[in-house]
N, C-alpha and C positions, 0 to 999 in steps of 0.2 A: 651493485658496485658503487662505492662511494664516489661522489662527484668532486670532492676536494683533492687537491694535489697532496700526495704523501711525500714528505721530504726524504731524500736519499742520503743527504749529507748534513750532519749536525755538528757545527763548531761548538766547542765547549771551553770553559775557563780552567780546565785542569792544569795545574802549574808544573808541567813536566818538560818545559822548553829549556834547552841549554843556552840558546842564543837570543839576541834581541829580535823582536818582530820586524818584518820587512817594512812595516809602515811607520816605524818609530825613528824620528830624526836624532834623538838623543842616544840611540843604540844601547839602551839599557835592557837587560833581560827581565828585570822586575817590572810588572805591569800593575800600576795602582788602580784602585776602584774608579778613580776619576777618568782614567783613560780607556775604560772598558766600553764606553759608548762608541767612541771612535773606532775601537777594535771591532765591534760588531759590524759597523758600517763597512770597514775595510774587508772583512770576511765575506760579507754579502757581495760587494762590488768587485773586488779584485780576485777572490778565490771562487766566487760563484757558489758558495755554500747555500743550501736551501733554507737552513734553520740554524738558529743560534740559541744556545741555552743560557738563560739569565739566572744565575745561581743565587738563591737566598738561603741555602743550607750551610750553616756554619761559616758564613762569610758576609762581608758588607756588600750591599747591592744598592744601586741608584734607582729609587722609585720613579724618577722622572725620565726614565730611559726613552719611552715612546715620544714624550714631548720634545726631548732633545733631538732625537733622530728626525722627527718630522720638521722641526724648526730649522735644523742645520742642513738637512739634505732633502728638502721638500721635493725638488724635481725628480730625484731618484725614486723616492717612495711613492710619488704620484704614479709613476710608471710601474714600479715593482712593489705592489701593495703588500704591507705586512698583514698576514691573515688570509691572503689569497695566493700571492706569488712567492713571498718570503715569509718566514715564520720566526717569531721570537717566543721561546717557550720557557716559562718560569719553572725553576725547580723550587717548590715550596719547602719551607722547613717542616720537619716531621714533629708535630706537637706532642707526640708520645715520647719523643727523645730529647727535645730541646724546648726552651721557652717559646710561647706562642705569639709574643708581640710582633715578631717579624712577619708572621703569617697574615695578620690583619693589614699590615702595611702593604704586603704583596698583593692581597686581594683588592685593596682600595686602589692600587695602581691599575689593576684590570679595569675597574669601573671608570676612573677618571680618563684613562686612555681611550675608552670607548666613546666618552663624551667628546673628547678632542677630535677623534677621527670622524665622528658624526658631523661636527661643525665644518670639517675640511671636505666633507663628501667622500671620505675614504671608507673602506671595509672595516668592520670590527677587527682590531688588530690582535687582541689577545683572547683566546677562547679555550686553551688547553694548558694543563700544568702537570708537572711530574711530582709524584709523592715518593720521596726517597725512603728506603728501609721499610717498604710496605710489607706487612706481615699477614694482614687479615682483610677480608672483603669489606667488613663494616668500616674500616679506616678509610678506604677509597671513597665509599659513599659519604662518610662524615664530612670530607672536604667539600663535596658538592652541596651538602645541606648547609654548611656554614656559609658558603658563597651565596647560596640562594637567599638565605636570611639577610645577609649584608646588602645584597643587590636590591632586595625588596624594601629594606629599611631606607637605603639611600634614595630610591625612587620616590618613596612616600614622604620622606622628611626633607629632602634637599633639592631634588631635580624632578619635580612632577611632570614638567613639560617634556623632559628627555628621559624616557624610561630606559633603564639598564636591562640588558639580557640577564636573567637570573640563573642561567645554566652554564656550567663549564664542563669540559671533557677532562677526565683524569687519566694520566699515564702512570700506572704503578711501576715502581722501580724495585725489582727483586734482587737482593744483594748477596744472600748466602745460598749455599747448596740446597737446603731444604725448601726454601720458598721458591727457588727457581724450578726445582723438580716438581713441586706441587702447584705451580702456577695455574694449570688448568682447573684444579679443584677450587682454588681461591677465586678464579675468574667466574666459574660456574655459579658459585654462591653470590658473587657480586652482581651478575646479570639478573638473578632472582630479586635481590634487594633493590636494584635499580628499577626494575619493572614495577615492583610493588609501590615504590615512591613516585616515580615519574610517569608511570602508565605506558611506557614503551621500552623497547630494548635498543641499545646503541646499534648503529649499522656496522660499526667496526670498532676495534680496540687496538691501540698502540701499547706495547708492553716492553718495558726497558729491562734488560738483563745486564747486571754489572759484571765486569771482568776483573776488576782490581781487588775489591774488598774480599771477594770469595777466594782469590789467590793468597791474599795476606793471611786470612784466617785458617784456610785449610790446605794451602799449597797448590802448586801449579797443576799437578795431575788431576786433583779434585776439581779445580776451577774450570779447566778446559773441558773436562767430562761433563760437568754440570751445565755449562753453556750449551753444549751440543744436545744434551738430553732435553733441555728446556726448549730449544728451537724446534726440535723434532716434535715434541709433545704439544707445543702451541699450535703448530700447523695441523696436527691430528685433531686437536680440540676445535679448531676453526671449521674443519669439515663436519665433525659431529654436531656442532651447534649451529651450523649454517651461518657463521658470522665471519667477517673478514678480520684477520689479525696481521698486524705489521710489527714484527719484533725489531727493537732497537738494541744494538749491541754497544756496550760501553767499554771500549778497548783503547789502550795506550800503545805507544810505539814499542816498548819493551815486550819481548815474547811473554814474559811473566804476566804482563797486564793485557795480553791479547794479541800483541804483535802486529798492529796495523800501522805501517809506515809507508811512505811513497815507494819504497823499494820492495814492499812485500804484498802488493795488491793481488797478484795471482794466488799466493798462499792463502790470503784472507778469504777470497771468494771460494777457494777449494775447501777450506776448513769450516767455514760458517755459511754455507748456502741456505737461503731462507731468511737471513737477516735482511730487512728492508730499509733500515736506516743505520748508517755507520757513524760513530762519533769520531771526528778528526780533532784530536786534542792539540794542545799548544806545540808539542814537539813535532808532530806531523806537519803543522803549518809553518813553523819558524826555524826548523833545524835542517832544512833541505833547500836547494835552490828554488826560487819562486816558480820557475817554469815546470820543474819536476812536480811540485805540489799541485799546480793547476792541471797538469796532464793526468796525475794520479786521481784527482777528484773527478775529472771527466770520465776516466775509465771505470771508476766505482759507480758513477751515475748510469753508465751504459749497462753494466753487468749485474749489479745487485738486484734491481727490480725484476729481472727475468730469470734469475738463477732458480733452478728446480730445488725446492726445499729439501733439506736433510730428512731422510727417512730412517728410523731405527726400529726394528721389530720388537715386540714386547719382551721376548727372551733376552735379546741383546740389551734392552733398557735395564732389565733386572741385573744383568752381569755388570754393566757399566756403573750402576749405582753401588754395587759391591766393590768395584775397583776404586771408586772415589773414597769409599769408607776406609778401605785398607790403606790407601796412600795418605789420607788425612792423619791417621794415627802416627805414621812414621814422621811426617812433617812436624806435627805439633809437639811430639815428644822431644825431637831434636831442637826445635825452635826455642822451647822453654829454657834450654841451657845455653843457647847462643846469644840471646838478647842481652844479658848483662855485659858481655864483652863488646857488644856493638854500641852501647850507650854513647861513648865519646863521638862516634861517627854520626849517630842520629842527632846529637846536640849541635854538631858543626854543620849540619846540612843547610844549604842556602835557601832563601825564600824567593818566591816568584810572584806571589799575590798577597793582597790583604786578606787575612783569614782569622777567624776566631778559633777557639779550641776545636780539636777534631771531633766530629760526630760521624758515625757510619755504623756498620754492623757492630763495631767495637764499642759504640756508645762513647760516653765521655771518659770512662776510666777502665777500659778493658786492660787488664794487667797480666803480666807473666811473672810469677814469683814476686808480685808486688811492684813490678816495674812496668810502666805504661809503654804500649807500642805506638810508633809514629803512624802517620798517614801512609797509604800504600805507595805513593810516589817516593816519599823520603825513604821508606823501607827498601824499596827496590833499588834505588840509586845508591844507598849505603852499602848494600851487599856487592853491587858491581864495583864500588870504590875500593873494596878490599880484595878484589880479584876473585870473588866467588859469586857468580850469578845465582840468584835465589831459586831459579828454575830447578837447579840440581837438588835442593834440600828435600830429602825423603824420596825423590823420584826413582833413583837407581835401585835402592833397596826394595821399594814397592814393586817395581817392574820385575825384579828377580824373584820376588815372593809369589807372583801371579802364577796360577796353574795354567795348563795348556789352553783350556777353554777361555779363561779370562784374558790371557795374553793375546790369543787370536782375535778376539772381539775388539780389544782395546787398540791393537795395531791397525786393524782394518778401519776403525773410526778415527784414527789420528794419522792420516797419510803423510804429514810433513814432519813426523817425529824425528826421523834420522837427520834430515836436513837442518831442523831447528837446533838439535844438540851439536851437530858439527859446527854450526855458526857460534853457538854459545861457548864451545870449547876454546875458541880463540880469545875469550875474555877471562879464562881461568888463569890465575897465577899460583902455581904450586909452591913457589918459594914463600909467597905471602901466607899461604895456607899452613906451611910448616911453623911459621911464627905464631899464627893464630892458635894452632894446636897446643902450644905451650900455655895458652891463657884459659882454655876450656877444652876438656876431652870431647865435648860434643862436636868440635870441628873435625875430629877423626871420623865421625859418622858421615859428615858431608864429603870428606875425602873418599870414603867407601862408595857413596853414591856416584861420585865423579868417575872412579876407577871401574865400577860396574858398567856404567854407560860407555866408557872408553872401550872396554872389552867387547861389548855388544855391537857398537857401531864402528869401531876401528878408527876413531879419529885421533889426531895429534893434539896434545894439550899445549898449543903454542900459538902466538899471534902470527898472522900472515902478512898483513899490510903494515905500512909505516905507522899509520894511526893506531893500529892495534898494538904494535910494539911499544909506542909511547905510552899507551894506556896501561900496559903491563908494568912498565918501569915505574909509573906514578903510583900504581896500586901497592907496590912494595914500599914506596916512600910513606904512603898513608898508614900502612900497618906499622911501620917502624916509629912513626911520630904521633900516632893517633891519641895517646893518652896525655901528650904534653903541650901541643900547640894548636888550639882550635882554629885560630885565624888562618894559619898555614894550611890546615886540613881543609877548610872551606874553599880556599883558593885552588887546592889540588882537585877537590871534588868538581868544582866548576870546569876546570880544564879537561878532566876525564869525560865529563858530560858532553862537551863540544866534540871530543874525539869520537864518541860512539853515537852522536846525534840524538840524544835524549838525556834529560836529567834523571828521571826515575820511572 
């Protein structure tokens, strides 16, 4: 059993908040890179998150974050030590996908923060990092080898009296369906490579499963299925290899991106048991009353570590992989033809963080018919803004296509499906969809998805609350003006995000 504290709650910098953060006196929803250090402290102290992701992938990050935290909040971090009680976890850039200069800066920050902590008599603050878009075992080890070389070089050439620890732990982030499904095989190879180089096996592994990019590239049905298969297979692997595994789930507030919001804690624990660390993204933290957020985090902390992990037998695993493949085809075939008519919305989408060009499983220039796709948050929010939640795309036709065996297995392993789509139906605007159908025939396929699910689950396609009614009215306005007034569209998108409690 590992002696370290495994974080249950990881705060992240995902820019999906509709409202300003509770800690910001200017009440601006945009959070600049300069304010992210204060944000990290507020998340530790006010929300009691265990861990905070410091993101170097495709965005600007402050290399002096540990120095600033220790200098400005010395008393807090003397009691709540980073690396022992609280954790700041860097997400490295992936050097196979983007330029590597950010990586050296991030690794150097590990080393200098260890020196500073040593001088203060603190624990080593940074000792593990996330590798996004991990595809192969050798990539995970390569990060450790690069760090080892840099640490040994610094010790030999710069700080002989203060030796740096030349070892870091890596958390692979598996973002697409295939790498999530085959995570055990990748990790098995990694354990062999690790033992060959370092002479020992890690006592435990933390493994990160993305919920957003997989939905963006293959659709909601494929994404939720892939996440469940990965969680179940990772826990199987842990037993077979006699190693502790702690899955991290990267989920946003929108159901399309995993559906973790303060109002859906029971659903999340029911759908993803075996997840040991949940990411609470910006919308979770800033788009609900502070007391609700604090109590939701406390509930997750109580329930996630003890939830009995998801078990899926080999026959069901095979069937669910086939379900994911069937649904991904419906989704991608329709999406190819929807994207051109969505470009004005994508372009008008508001920003919440300082970011570089998108990197993810899409790389820099994943395109559909020569047109680039936006980030998952922008994509999700854009479809909600035209009154068509993206969860529906391809889902209805795929569900109708499943044979009795496939359907039975899928329904059994997705217990919240009916409730999810009943909730999503309240954000559908059929009047807006009729206008969209005149712009591309692909929207008729989405209409078919919606009507199939309405027939199966018997829900009404209409808003129930005052907020939902306002949301529906604005969606119609967005569709009517989307090609002509980008500034007006941005304002409307912002208002709708506040009404539904997430930007995207």
